[in-house]
Backbone as CSV, one residue per row, in Angstrom:
resi,resn,N_x,N_y,N_z,CA_x,CA_y,CA_z,C_x,C_y,C_z
1,UNK,16.044,-1.094,-18.421,15.155,-0.590,-17.380,15.952,-0.092,-16.196
2,UNK,15.539,1.048,-15.630,16.211,1.567,-14.464,15.850,0.773,-13.221
3,UNK,16.688,0.884,-12.228,16.497,0.134,-10.971,15.946,1.067,-9.907
4,UNK,14.953,0.576,-9.173,14.393,1.360,-8.071,15.156,0.982,-6.791
5,UNK,15.464,2.014,-5.984,16.294,1.813,-4.800,15.515,2.038,-3.514
6,UNK,15.548,1.015,-2.661,14.975,1.114,-1.309,16.111,1.097,-0.315
7,UNK,16.159,2.104,0.552,17.110,2.122,1.667,16.286,2.187,2.943
8,UNK,16.479,1.204,3.817,15.670,1.099,5.025,16.545,1.204,6.262
9,UNK,16.213,2.153,7.130,16.904,2.298,8.412,16.080,1.556,9.469
10,UNK,16.667,0.537,10.076,15.892,-0.328,10.975,16.756,-0.901,12.084
11,UNK,16.152,-1.173,13.222,16.831,-1.874,14.296,16.774,-3.373,14.114
12,UNK,15.922,-3.837,13.190,15.720,-5.264,13.012,15.807,-5.651,11.517
13,UNK,17.003,-5.615,10.972,17.154,-5.938,9.551,16.726,-7.371,9.193
14,UNK,16.778,-8.283,10.156,16.380,-9.651,9.875,14.910,-9.772,9.562
15,UNK,14.129,-8.779,9.971,12.685,-8.803,9.672,12.430,-8.790,8.183
16,UNK,13.409,-8.285,7.417,13.213,-8.152,5.972,13.630,-9.408,5.191
17,UNK,14.040,-10.440,5.917,14.342,-11.716,5.245,13.080,-12.285,4.599
18,UNK,11.926,-11.884,5.104,10.663,-12.312,4.532,10.555,-11.984,3.038
19,UNK,11.171,-10.882,2.639,11.078,-10.429,1.241,11.671,-11.449,0.312
20,UNK,12.607,-12.284,0.787,13.210,-13.300,-0.050,12.256,-14.431,-0.380
21,UNK,11.069,-14.409,0.187,10.090,-15.473,-0.041,8.719,-14.889,-0.431
22,UNK,8.735,-13.786,-1.149,7.478,-13.123,-1.489,7.201,-13.159,-2.999
23,UNK,7.687,-14.167,-3.707,7.334,-14.363,-5.097,7.712,-13.217,-6.010
24,UNK,6.757,-12.363,-6.297,6.968,-11.248,-7.231,8.103,-10.346,-6.782
25,UNK,8.142,-10.063,-5.481,9.192,-9.169,-4.959,10.556,-9.831,-5.052
26,UNK,10.612,-11.103,-4.753,11.868,-11.860,-4.855,12.355,-11.856,-6.278
27,UNK,11.463,-12.055,-7.239,11.859,-12.044,-8.652,12.354,-10.675,-9.057
28,UNK,11.759,-9.620,-8.510,12.203,-8.268,-8.837,13.647,-8.054,-8.361
29,UNK,13.978,-8.620,-7.221,15.339,-8.548,-6.716,16.309,-9.331,-7.613
30,UNK,15.878,-10.519,-8.002,16.718,-11.357,-8.853,16.951,-10.737,-10.224
31,UNK,15.946,-10.021,-10.719,16.062,-9.383,-12.033,16.681,-7.984,-11.941
32,UNK,17.085,-7.602,-10.736,17.669,-6.275,-10.500,16.722,-5.136,-10.863
33,UNK,15.399,-5.396,-10.720,14.437,-4.320,-10.896,14.425,-3.405,-9.681
34,UNK,14.744,-3.987,-8.524,14.847,-3.182,-7.296,16.157,-3.497,-6.591
35,UNK,16.607,-2.567,-5.803,17.786,-2.758,-4.982,17.390,-2.424,-3.545
36,UNK,17.536,-3.351,-2.636,17.172,-3.157,-1.245,18.409,-3.140,-0.370
37,UNK,18.640,-2.015,0.282,19.772,-1.899,1.212,19.231,-1.650,2.616
38,UNK,19.679,-2.473,3.538,19.245,-2.369,4.930,20.360,-1.721,5.742
39,UNK,19.987,-0.736,6.550,20.956,0.004,7.358,20.619,-0.245,8.824
40,UNK,21.438,-1.066,9.458,21.202,-1.449,10.852,21.463,-0.249,11.761
41,UNK,20.415,0.246,12.387,20.541,1.440,13.210,21.525,1.237,14.353
42,UNK,21.650,0.006,14.821,22.557,-0.288,15.947,23.990,0.060,15.574
43,UNK,24.361,-0.061,14.331,25.710,0.240,13.911,26.042,1.737,14.025
44,UNK,25.017,2.561,14.172,25.230,4.001,14.310,24.963,4.445,15.738
45,UNK,24.793,3.484,16.643,24.573,3.783,18.059,25.792,4.387,18.715
46,UNK,25.578,4.930,19.909,26.630,5.669,20.606,27.263,4.815,21.715
47,UNK,28.594,5.015,21.880,29.292,4.337,22.949,29.580,2.870,22.652
48,UNK,30.194,2.229,23.629,30.577,0.820,23.453,29.374,-0.084,23.377
49,UNK,28.208,0.369,23.898,26.991,-0.432,23.855,26.107,-0.099,22.648
50,UNK,26.584,0.776,21.784,25.833,1.173,20.605,24.410,1.606,20.965
51,UNK,24.320,2.521,21.902,23.006,2.968,22.391,22.237,3.745,21.316
52,UNK,20.985,3.348,21.124,20.135,4.011,20.127,18.902,4.629,20.749
53,UNK,18.658,4.383,22.059,17.455,4.909,22.685,17.786,5.441,24.069
54,UNK,16.826,6.187,24.628,17.043,6.744,25.969,15.684,7.073,26.577
55,UNK,15.694,7.395,27.861,14.451,7.725,28.559,13.925,9.092,28.077
56,UNK,12.621,9.265,28.015,12.046,10.516,27.534,12.195,11.664,28.561
57,UNK,12.494,12.838,28.083,12.498,14.020,28.954,11.055,14.235,29.454
58,UNK,10.933,14.652,30.710,9.630,14.883,31.307,9.004,13.649,31.902
59,UNK,9.715,12.516,31.791,9.208,11.265,32.337,8.226,10.558,31.418
60,UNK,7.760,9.425,31.840,6.851,8.662,31.008,7.364,7.256,30.788
61,UNK,6.510,6.393,30.275,6.878,4.994,30.066,7.613,4.806,28.751
62,UNK,8.388,3.724,28.676,9.032,3.345,27.437,10.315,4.108,27.161
63,UNK,10.946,3.711,26.063,12.190,4.343,25.621,11.960,5.008,24.273
64,UNK,12.726,6.061,24.026,12.591,6.834,22.804,13.852,6.737,21.974
65,UNK,13.719,6.526,20.646,14.879,6.469,19.775,15.581,7.813,19.730
66,UNK,16.888,7.788,19.924,17.683,9.028,19.935,17.820,9.580,18.508
67,UNK,17.963,10.890,18.355,18.080,11.463,17.012,19.429,11.221,16.328
68,UNK,20.532,11.210,17.139,21.873,11.141,16.539,22.082,9.881,15.662
69,UNK,21.753,8.662,16.150,21.974,7.489,15.314,21.170,7.511,14.005
70,UNK,19.947,8.014,14.096,19.097,8.041,12.899,19.642,9.057,11.887
71,UNK,20.079,10.217,12.363,20.658,11.208,11.467,21.942,10.673,10.817
72,UNK,22.752,9.985,11.605,24.026,9.443,11.061,23.714,8.403,9.977
73,UNK,22.746,7.536,10.263,22.390,6.503,9.269,21.858,7.141,8.003
74,UNK,21.016,8.155,8.166,20.427,8.836,7.000,21.507,9.543,6.191
75,UNK,22.451,10.167,6.869,23.529,10.890,6.170,24.458,9.950,5.437
76,UNK,24.551,8.697,5.888,25.468,7.729,5.245,24.903,7.165,3.937
77,UNK,23.622,7.387,3.693,22.977,6.821,2.517,23.220,7.702,1.287
78,UNK,23.634,7.095,0.206,23.778,7.820,-1.051,22.409,8.230,-1.559
79,UNK,22.234,9.505,-1.814,20.934,10.049,-2.278,20.900,10.103,-3.805
80,UNK,19.806,9.606,-4.366,19.606,9.656,-5.820,18.876,10.964,-6.197
81,UNK,18.918,11.334,-7.492,18.314,12.605,-7.897,16.843,12.737,-7.493
82,UNK,16.080,11.674,-7.675,14.661,11.705,-7.310,14.457,10.792,-6.117
83,UNK,14.539,11.370,-4.927,14.525,10.594,-3.696,13.566,11.222,-2.677
84,UNK,12.908,10.383,-1.889,12.089,10.860,-0.777,12.398,10.012,0.437
85,UNK,12.267,10.644,1.618,12.427,9.935,2.882,11.063,9.790,3.547
86,UNK,10.702,8.569,3.896,9.435,8.273,4.546,9.683,7.862,5.976
87,UNK,8.863,8.387,6.871,8.972,8.027,8.291,7.736,7.177,8.644
88,UNK,7.991,5.958,9.122,6.888,5.080,9.519,6.427,5.448,10.912
89,UNK,5.190,5.915,11.016,4.647,6.337,12.315,3.123,6.236,12.316
90,UNK,2.512,5.821,13.420,1.048,5.782,13.473,0.404,7.150,13.388
91,UNK,1.201,8.194,13.506,0.672,9.563,13.355,0.677,10.037,11.910
92,UNK,1.223,9.216,10.993,1.346,9.627,9.614,0.056,9.533,8.823
93,UNK,0.128,9.967,7.559,-1.006,9.877,6.647,-1.206,8.415,6.270
94,UNK,-2.445,7.984,6.276,-2.764,6.576,5.972,-2.394,6.245,4.520
95,UNK,-1.672,5.161,4.344,-1.172,4.731,3.032,-2.313,4.419,2.088
96,UNK,-2.212,4.889,0.848,-3.191,4.634,-0.203,-2.495,4.079,-1.430
97,UNK,-3.264,3.403,-2.283,-2.706,2.867,-3.514,-2.079,3.952,-4.390
98,UNK,-2.679,5.136,-4.391,-2.171,6.240,-5.204,-0.765,6.660,-4.776
99,UNK,-0.425,6.397,-3.497,0.930,6.744,-3.014,1.984,5.866,-3.695
100,UNK,1.666,4.553,-3.845,2.589,3.680,-4.559,2.865,4.195,-5.960
101,UNK,1.791,4.544,-6.654,1.908,5.032,-8.016,2.736,6.321,-8.075
102,UNK,2.504,7.204,-7.122,3.232,8.467,-7.079,4.725,8.223,-6.815
103,UNK,5.029,7.369,-5.876,6.421,7.082,-5.526,7.139,6.291,-6.586
104,UNK,6.407,5.544,-7.409,7.056,4.719,-8.426,7.780,5.572,-9.466
105,UNK,7.480,6.869,-9.527,8.151,7.763,-10.467,9.487,8.250,-9.912
106,UNK,9.821,7.882,-8.708,11.095,8.269,-8.075,12.213,7.289,-8.432
107,UNK,13.415,7.623,-7.973,14.550,6.681,-8.082,14.784,5.930,-6.790
108,UNK,14.318,6.535,-5.683,14.689,6.000,-4.373,13.689,6.374,-3.306
109,UNK,13.451,5.427,-2.394,12.739,5.701,-1.155,13.650,5.331,-0.009
110,UNK,13.816,6.284,0.918,14.532,6.002,2.159,13.458,5.884,3.245
111,UNK,13.416,4.731,3.894,12.350,4.452,4.860,12.956,4.343,6.254
112,UNK,12.452,5.144,7.162,12.910,5.087,8.566,11.862,4.370,9.388
113,UNK,12.277,3.303,10.034,11.355,2.492,10.862,11.416,2.926,12.298
114,UNK,10.288,3.338,12.837,10.199,3.672,14.271,10.247,2.421,15.118
115,UNK,10.396,2.593,16.431,10.480,1.459,17.348,10.250,1.961,18.771
116,UNK,9.998,1.017,19.673,9.796,1.315,21.090,8.622,2.301,21.269
117,UNK,8.811,3.277,22.183,7.750,4.236,22.450,7.620,5.248,21.302
118,UNK,8.670,5.334,20.500,8.646,6.277,19.389,10.046,6.817,19.142
119,UNK,10.130,7.991,18.527,11.431,8.567,18.218,11.434,10.033,18.683
120,UNK,12.626,10.541,18.881,12.783,11.938,19.241,12.120,12.796,18.175
121,UNK,11.387,13.793,18.600,10.594,14.626,17.676,11.443,15.235,16.547
122,UNK,12.720,15.458,16.825,13.589,16.094,15.828,13.881,15.193,14.620
123,UNK,13.565,13.898,14.763,13.730,12.971,13.630,12.784,13.325,12.515
124,UNK,11.651,13.930,12.851,10.635,14.255,11.821,11.175,15.193,10.755
125,UNK,12.200,15.979,11.082,12.755,16.924,10.130,13.463,16.245,8.979
126,UNK,13.784,14.979,9.130,14.421,14.211,8.035,13.405,13.784,6.975
127,UNK,12.152,13.707,7.359,11.135,13.068,6.517,10.473,14.035,5.553
128,UNK,10.296,13.544,4.336,9.455,14.259,3.359,7.990,13.970,3.591
129,UNK,7.723,12.740,4.079,6.367,12.319,4.327,6.351,11.365,5.559
130,UNK,5.269,11.456,6.329,5.063,10.506,7.417,3.911,9.579,7.030
131,UNK,4.124,8.271,7.194,3.196,7.283,6.648,2.744,6.318,7.731
132,UNK,1.472,5.967,7.693,0.903,4.961,8.594,0.121,3.930,7.760
133,UNK,0.065,2.690,8.233,-0.750,1.683,7.572,-2.227,1.826,7.945
134,UNK,-2.510,2.412,9.085,-3.885,2.541,9.519,-3.963,3.080,10.927
135,UNK,-5.156,3.134,11.465,-5.374,3.686,12.802,-5.179,2.640,13.876
136,UNK,-3.964,2.144,13.951,-3.585,1.177,14.982,-2.079,1.250,15.162
137,UNK,-1.561,0.632,16.229,-0.144,0.737,16.552,0.493,-0.645,16.469
138,UNK,1.628,-0.759,15.764,2.425,-1.975,15.685,3.679,-1.790,16.538
139,UNK,4.420,-2.861,16.731,5.610,-2.782,17.582,6.749,-2.042,16.917
140,UNK,6.696,-1.875,15.606,7.740,-1.137,14.912,7.349,-0.855,13.501
141,UNK,8.227,-0.159,12.768,7.917,0.259,11.393,8.304,-0.725,10.309
142,UNK,8.773,-1.923,10.728,9.268,-2.872,9.729,8.146,-3.422,8.852
143,UNK,7.007,-3.802,9.435,5.902,-4.327,8.640,5.352,-3.269,7.677
144,UNK,5.133,-2.040,8.116,4.744,-1.000,7.156,5.783,-0.821,6.046
145,UNK,7.053,-0.878,6.381,8.096,-0.696,5.361,8.033,-1.822,4.319
146,UNK,7.857,-3.055,4.783,7.733,-4.186,3.869,6.501,-4.030,2.986
147,UNK,5.438,-3.513,3.548,4.211,-3.279,2.772,4.452,-2.274,1.667
148,UNK,5.214,-1.233,1.949,5.515,-0.214,0.935,6.390,-0.804,-0.163
149,UNK,7.403,-1.555,0.220,8.284,-2.193,-0.765,7.474,-3.123,-1.662
150,UNK,6.600,-3.891,-1.073,5.754,-4.834,-1.825,4.827,-4.084,-2.780
151,UNK,4.073,-3.128,-2.243,3.077,-2.426,-3.053,3.665,-1.618,-4.193
152,UNK,4.818,-1.008,-3.974,5.422,-0.209,-5.030,6.085,-1.100,-6.071
153,UNK,6.779,-2.141,-5.637,7.494,-3.012,-6.573,6.552,-3.642,-7.598
154,UNK,5.340,-3.963,-7.194,4.388,-4.575,-8.102,4.032,-3.684,-9.271
155,UNK,4.205,-2.379,-9.115,3.851,-1.416,-10.154,4.981,-1.158,-11.142
156,UNK,6.198,-1.631,-10.830,7.335,-1.345,-11.679,7.288,-2.190,-12.960
157,UNK,7.560,-1.601,-14.119,7.546,-2.351,-15.377,8.462,-3.561,-15.313
158,UNK,7.975,-4.686,-15.825,8.770,-5.897,-15.864,8.707,-6.747,-14.618
159,UNK,7.925,-6.277,-13.611,7.866,-7.026,-12.351,6.819,-8.139,-12.413
160,UNK,5.619,-7.792,-12.862,4.560,-8.801,-12.953,4.634,-9.534,-14.301
161,UNK,4.243,-10.810,-14.285,4.232,-11.605,-15.502,3.290,-11.030,-16.525
162,UNK,2.103,-10.584,-16.062,1.097,-9.994,-16.940,0.698,-8.643,-16.372
163,UNK,1.246,-7.546,-16.899,0.948,-6.203,-16.365,-0.528,-5.832,-16.454
164,UNK,-1.302,-6.527,-17.306,-2.724,-6.211,-17.428,-3.481,-6.550,-16.159
165,UNK,-2.869,-7.400,-15.295,-3.550,-7.781,-14.040,-3.686,-6.615,-13.101
166,UNK,-2.951,-5.520,-13.354,-3.032,-4.329,-12.483,-4.236,-3.467,-12.795
167,UNK,-4.783,-3.613,-13.998,-5.769,-2.651,-14.495,-6.997,-2.576,-13.616
168,UNK,-7.604,-3.739,-13.293,-8.871,-3.751,-12.548,-8.700,-4.073,-11.076
169,UNK,-7.455,-4.041,-10.571,-7.253,-4.349,-9.164,-7.963,-3.355,-8.256
170,UNK,-8.361,-3.863,-7.089,-8.972,-2.964,-6.085,-8.043,-1.814,-5.796
171,UNK,-8.637,-0.587,-5.702,-7.967,0.633,-5.297,-7.117,1.258,-6.417
172,UNK,-6.998,0.625,-7.592,-6.346,1.308,-8.687,-7.283,2.316,-9.330
173,UNK,-8.560,2.191,-9.017,-9.564,3.215,-9.337,-10.331,3.449,-8.048
174,UNK,-11.511,4.039,-8.124,-12.293,4.225,-6.906,-13.217,3.026,-6.648
175,UNK,-12.986,1.921,-7.330,-13.829,0.721,-7.170,-13.013,-0.458,-6.730
176,UNK,-13.637,-1.365,-5.982,-13.004,-2.623,-5.639,-13.078,-3.568,-6.839
177,UNK,-12.222,-4.567,-6.814,-12.144,-5.496,-7.951,-13.364,-6.422,-8.007
178,UNK,-13.712,-6.881,-9.177,-14.827,-7.809,-9.371,-14.476,-9.193,-8.809
179,UNK,-15.465,-10.053,-8.515,-15.206,-11.405,-8.008,-14.546,-12.314,-9.061
180,UNK,-13.707,-13.211,-8.591,-13.027,-14.168,-9.458,-13.500,-15.593,-9.183
181,UNK,-13.504,-16.412,-10.221,-13.846,-17.840,-10.090,-12.870,-18.661,-10.924
182,UNK,-12.634,-19.903,-10.519,-11.885,-20.847,-11.325,-12.518,-22.229,-11.143
183,UNK,-11.936,-23.264,-11.729,-12.469,-24.627,-11.594,-12.440,-25.068,-10.144
184,UNK,-13.411,-25.867,-9.703,-14.467,-26.527,-10.469,-15.677,-25.611,-10.711
185,UNK,-16.510,-25.994,-11.636,-17.687,-25.192,-11.980,-18.639,-25.092,-10.784
186,UNK,-18.770,-26.203,-10.055,-19.638,-26.231,-8.861,-18.816,-26.729,-7.700
187,UNK,-18.820,-25.989,-6.597,-18.098,-26.379,-5.379,-18.999,-26.199,-4.180
188,UNK,-19.286,-27.291,-3.475,-20.180,-27.283,-2.302,-21.474,-26.530,-2.609
189,UNK,-22.050,-26.879,-3.734,-23.332,-26.337,-4.208,-23.250,-24.853,-4.583
190,UNK,-22.052,-24.292,-4.668,-21.863,-22.926,-5.115,-21.376,-22.955,-6.570
191,UNK,-22.140,-22.313,-7.442,-21.919,-22.415,-8.865,-21.291,-21.148,-9.448
192,UNK,-20.406,-21.306,-10.397,-19.825,-20.182,-11.115,-20.935,-19.498,-11.910
193,UNK,-21.048,-18.158,-11.900,-22.070,-17.492,-12.672,-22.021,-17.867,-14.156
194,UNK,-23.173,-18.099,-14.742,-23.271,-18.557,-16.131,-22.591,-17.590,-17.101
195,UNK,-22.645,-16.312,-16.804,-22.110,-15.329,-17.742,-20.615,-15.548,-17.988
196,UNK,-19.898,-16.054,-16.959,-18.445,-16.204,-17.063,-18.028,-17.357,-17.962
197,UNK,-18.965,-18.270,-18.241,-18.651,-19.399,-19.136,-19.452,-19.284,-20.424
198,UNK,-20.015,-18.105,-20.675,-20.854,-17.897,-21.872,-20.020,-17.715,-23.136
199,UNK,-18.788,-17.235,-22.950,-17.942,-16.938,-24.109,-18.223,-15.569,-24.712
200,UNK,-19.154,-14.828,-24.142,-19.486,-13.469,-24.619,-18.630,-12.449,-23.845
201,UNK,-17.546,-12.061,-24.466,-16.569,-11.223,-23.748,-17.095,-9.838,-23.410
202,UNK,-17.940,-9.278,-24.233,-18.515,-7.958,-23.958,-19.458,-8.032,-22.771
203,UNK,-20.275,-9.060,-22.720,-21.199,-9.239,-21.588,-20.415,-9.509,-20.300
204,UNK,-19.351,-10.257,-20.403,-18.508,-10.527,-19.238,-17.882,-9.218,-18.724
205,UNK,-17.422,-8.376,-19.642,-16.816,-7.095,-19.262,-17.827,-6.221,-18.527
206,UNK,-19.065,-6.153,-19.047,-20.104,-5.356,-18.419,-20.494,-5.920,-17.058
207,UNK,-20.579,-7.245,-16.964,-20.919,-7.907,-15.696,-19.862,-7.584,-14.624
208,UNK,-18.624,-7.613,-15.025,-17.533,-7.317,-14.072,-17.583,-5.869,-13.610
209,UNK,-17.845,-4.930,-14.510,-17.954,-3.528,-14.117,-19.100,-3.325,-13.143
210,UNK,-20.235,-4.013,-13.414,-21.375,-3.898,-12.534,-21.046,-4.439,-11.136
211,UNK,-20.356,-5.591,-11.102,-19.987,-6.196,-9.818,-18.999,-5.327,-9.063
212,UNK,-18.109,-4.656,-9.777,-17.180,-3.736,-9.104,-17.925,-2.639,-8.382
213,UNK,-18.920,-2.096,-9.057,-19.728,-1.016,-8.458,-20.511,-1.540,-7.266
214,UNK,-21.189,-2.681,-7.444,-21.993,-3.238,-6.366,-21.133,-3.598,-5.138
215,UNK,-19.977,-4.205,-5.409,-19.113,-4.631,-4.299,-18.558,-3.429,-3.524
216,UNK,-18.212,-2.372,-4.258,-17.681,-1.178,-3.599,-18.731,-0.510,-2.721
217,UNK,-19.962,-0.386,-3.233,-21.031,0.221,-2.448,-21.360,-0.623,-1.224
218,UNK,-21.294,-1.937,-1.381,-21.635,-2.843,-0.282,-20.561,-2.882,0.793
219,UNK,-19.281,-2.855,0.369,-18.191,-3.076,1.318,-17.410,-1.836,1.692
220,UNK,-17.223,-0.918,0.723,-16.417,0.274,0.965,-17.013,1.477,0.299
221,UNK,-18.231,1.831,0.691,-18.881,2.975,0.019,-18.213,4.304,0.321
222,UNK,-17.240,4.318,1.202,-16.457,5.528,1.463,-15.525,5.837,0.285
223,UNK,-15.305,4.869,-0.609,-14.362,5.047,-1.697,-14.991,5.669,-2.939
224,UNK,-16.307,5.648,-3.013,-16.973,5.976,-4.274,-17.767,7.283,-4.135
225,UNK,-17.715,8.082,-5.163,-18.465,9.329,-5.180,-19.661,9.228,-6.103
226,UNK,-20.578,10.119,-5.955,-21.725,10.157,-6.836,-21.303,10.399,-8.294
227,UNK,-20.194,11.138,-8.482,-19.718,11.408,-9.849,-19.281,10.121,-10.527
228,UNK,-18.604,9.233,-9.770,-18.206,7.965,-10.321,-19.426,7.152,-10.678
229,UNK,-20.410,7.146,-9.766,-21.621,6.386,-10.010,-22.370,6.915,-11.256
230,UNK,-22.462,8.228,-11.390,-23.158,8.794,-12.532,-22.456,8.435,-13.845
231,UNK,-21.131,8.427,-13.807,-20.394,8.083,-14.993,-20.675,6.661,-15.434
232,UNK,-20.671,5.755,-14.464,-20.957,4.359,-14.764,-22.419,4.153,-15.183
233,UNK,-23.304,4.933,-14.590,-24.718,4.788,-14.855,-25.110,5.153,-16.283
234,UNK,-24.258,5.872,-16.982,-24.565,6.245,-18.365,-24.658,5.005,-19.239
235,UNK,-23.999,3.910,-18.825,-24.079,2.672,-19.555,-25.269,1.882,-19.035
236,UNK,-26.375,1.885,-19.768,-27.605,1.247,-19.330,-27.458,-0.261,-19.179
237,UNK,-26.462,-0.838,-19.885,-26.282,-2.280,-19.797,-25.823,-2.735,-18.422
238,UNK,-25.324,-1.787,-17.643,-24.863,-2.138,-16.278,-26.032,-2.358,-15.343
239,UNK,-27.212,-1.875,-15.709,-28.322,-1.857,-14.763,-29.528,-2.592,-15.342
240,UNK,-29.456,-3.902,-15.340,-30.554,-4.708,-15.863,-31.709,-4.758,-14.879
241,UNK,-31.424,-4.604,-13.594,-32.451,-4.682,-12.547,-32.697,-3.264,-12.035
242,UNK,-33.841,-2.666,-12.425,-34.129,-1.289,-12.040,-34.275,-1.112,-10.531
243,UNK,-34.873,-2.124,-9.864,-35.026,-2.046,-8.405,-33.677,-2.038,-7.713
244,UNK,-32.809,-2.878,-8.189,-31.461,-2.963,-7.591,-30.725,-1.652,-7.870
245,UNK,-30.892,-1.098,-9.051,-30.239,0.177,-9.405,-30.720,1.300,-8.513
246,UNK,-32.031,1.333,-8.227,-32.588,2.360,-7.370,-32.063,2.230,-5.946
247,UNK,-31.887,1.008,-5.479,-31.373,0.785,-4.139,-29.917,1.282,-4.048
248,UNK,-29.120,1.097,-5.114,-27.763,1.604,-5.108,-27.751,3.125,-4.999
249,UNK,-28.654,3.778,-5.734,-28.718,5.240,-5.684,-29.095,5.730,-4.295
250,UNK,-30.036,5.052,-3.661,-30.472,5.430,-2.315,-29.295,5.331,-1.335
251,UNK,-28.560,4.221,-1.440,-27.433,4.015,-0.514,-26.341,5.025,-0.733
252,UNK,-26.099,5.367,-1.987,-25.110,6.401,-2.258,-25.514,7.722,-1.647
253,UNK,-26.795,8.093,-1.839,-27.276,9.365,-1.344,-27.227,9.464,0.173
254,UNK,-27.500,8.346,0.860,-27.602,8.376,2.314,-26.245,8.210,2.997
255,UNK,-25.319,7.479,2.383,-24.125,7.062,3.116,-22.837,7.668,2.599
256,UNK,-22.877,8.365,1.484,-21.607,8.826,0.911,-21.583,10.336,0.783
257,UNK,-21.787,11.028,1.877,-21.824,12.477,1.831,-20.396,13.077,1.770
258,UNK,-19.445,12.373,2.356,-18.084,12.869,2.407,-17.170,11.845,1.741
259,UNK,-16.349,12.269,0.837,-15.526,11.334,0.065,-14.049,11.550,0.408
260,UNK,-13.252,10.505,0.418,-11.825,10.621,0.718,-11.019,11.182,-0.435
261,UNK,-9.814,11.595,-0.174,-8.920,12.085,-1.207,-8.228,10.876,-1.834
262,UNK,-8.653,10.523,-3.069,-8.078,9.340,-3.709,-7.225,9.750,-4.879
């Protein structure tokens, strides 16, 4: 199996020590499924103080990361044939599960972590893509970078003990995952659904598909399109309750006029 390479440019390499205690990701490192190289931006700083930031032109609060240290760090990294550079920024495209799948076909991701007030605008020219975790601001790009390493590594062959666990996970399709239960059968008067202990695997499969649809419409109806609903609706076994089925159709029609790019 080939090895996936992560190269991270960061002012805080110690933040990535967390990866050594993340179970699946740690095992991937031990099995040499991934290679993680941290590039301390301070080592590429200027002058005796290794300066990496400066005041913004035009005034304003905060400090801005200088372009020279980031360019030097990026140039020092060995580039693989199939490589992309990602820039962590709240102005970037919001991260989706499909991005992990797309990037998993590469040999390498170079991740640049922003910090402070931001970075010199000219740093953007290094990036193939700009990525954000969501519509909020963190103190730096380290947590988003760890999230990318985690999400992508899980998709690599040989990383998970049972690769089938990926099939029905939330966001691997346009539906959220079905509910899970384990022992005890009854906990604080909450009982495991009878269907799950019936032994009827076909009925269990249909129940799970129905719950995936219901849960997505209830919690994240922005993820589902009418086309997905129509496709699932062809299976009459999914809709034992006609009233409930009609309510799902009404909610789809009223609340899902615009669908995201998944």
